Steps between C-alpha positions, in 0.01 A plus 500: 500500500307488170200725435263198503630380838458845653138523382422153639648597840291820511181301430577261787559788738163653412305181587356533857637245745141427612444322169740233618259371766466149637571247228525782245142628538377843608140387547365189669237308304442188707246355254747526213752313716253214540411571862137409556253584776348287777136484604430770758190524721407739780228442759302712570525786250362764738451556870531747783807551722571186700410266211722194457634465145627187327696502173573170326769464232490163322590324173814701427642375164868407484744775412704466178867408515781751457327803654656764722578318829369798701143485370234479774121499512365796699176596668408863572301548823388863540323463836799574722623806309151652537564547873855622465704183551704287263609142439847387401520572124383784281405450134468818299376686806249235603505269799593150390697187577609187315243222519728262310870576552765473229608168655147361466468633144839361398408155634136518384375451856153644457299342781158662560511788748226646718537847651284600797473824695237721661438865417598748770217593735462658842261216588745219418605278791791647694844362404666263745861405567598143417858374526625858518319619184179696459226297333195661339223399260643750247830314467571398141535124461594282205390138539447571873859628547520859627720719278398846622378609846305816572454490880313798639455647149229237452268685740632858483278615213242385245594407144405802283198435278540482123616273217836324535680348201682177581749441219691195388793482262861415425806701589878485511653530845721808569388661174220738407348255254147385592213376289153501661285236330183477709309734732222413744293765676398482865251756633519610863151599610393743767515351845168401649449509872255225589371515858586177676251342735647476847453150626674347798664167428423214732859478625503872582178449695658216704812708571285795608294280735816362661650849536186619681498195728176356360654158424772297671849443364428134428183591305694771315767251390244233411290732283803641315625147438162414348546801268830357374749681726814305587660529850744772391221710346295462818800617705540802271131585540548491876808722469305756297253556782755472782382165633826308510623410847771769511251761377230451761369824640563700181253616238561541128648720374753493783600833653790390714701549702742222415835453674826512306652170604802524728427864589274706723340682208144458377377610159157628404371378165200421284473224244248368248518176306704320762642496852842568652667201659813667638735797461872481572814706425793392284802700616724375219276648227368788719148382424173414667341176383122457511376145450135469400230261386323644194210335324416790268650821364528739792659805660721541805531838673752499784639777723875479550653700786835640388668335799383163362605553137604801298669590171744790496754647260710715726250713692232477229224241468569235241253261339417158636515201267208259519537143375213251474614138481827611340352755254538876557167686490371856519328633813354817650646676801418780744745640755514684831796587717457181705363240261454399139185324374525280189204364304578194289276314255572129482373221270322184604743240634747749652696351790767757585527878477844646571543871576866598453651815650840613624449422869284257695445430867716214635320188608530588870373842608643705787237394754544133410877526543456677836267227623747238378788666688295529821398134469862390460620698802206372706589142411864561596394654831272207587767246406762667717258530791434125490871433496556721805723742317329801657533565879192444707362801683 
């Protein structure tokens, strides 16, 4: 090898590999590459926890040809990281995600986009379950399509006060090259607690009158219909106060007891936000199924004798599993030697709560089976007597 060749090789070895970055660049200057910025607006620019925010991104200029095919347009949203959570991608230590993907950039598909979400607040409406997913006002949506769900986090705590920088810029996917081009500031203000005037709605007044027996059922239905209630909503209002035909004699909230269908056992319970229709065992899944009518978010507390349902791992107590309309949920529990009491919060619209253990009472209890056996033998005895099969005394 010649002296000149050896020197050239040494120079190449001394050049850091990081200088050979994407498309031969170690820094990302999106403006120099011809990437321009859209029009960005945020409404409002300040507010207390629980404020709904709208960000509009419009008029994005076309991207130049022959650029890195992994280039995307990012937005940095700092609100989630302020409470200790994260969203899918991280840009230089900041919470972000691609607003226009590399596919959209490569094909110059820059349709206007509107982002909406609500700041976290303990006074936000409670999340509900829809189609197996939690839905909350805090969920991040782009053009009305949900891309990030926050569930109970929406109401767990208030958004910390202070200034939040919402940043927009270009970046190259799977690299550490980002170029922030525009920053908007949103100020979270101190939360104000405004006393709300307590005023009874007209429909609540009608329901209360019917519950206390001051108006007839026909007048109750007629007045709710005049207020815009449809037949199903009227039925649900009746269910809430225990006035359906199968609920007669009970008051709301119900205290039980209610019979476990197909058995001799009765369960004591309390419920708000709905009523229990029936309870029955499922021996195949070792579970107890509680079917309810719920017209609002509510809570079910139910005492479960261990001879009805239990959960064991060997000789030790194991945990129940509680499933609401197919979705597993958390619950509270207290125990004694003879029974376990579970307290379950359920969302509006819940129809079925399933409590799953390791053993459950069969559909026919011991007393029921004994009565059945006695009945069968009695029938046989009578039949044989009529046929003269027993000697006359």
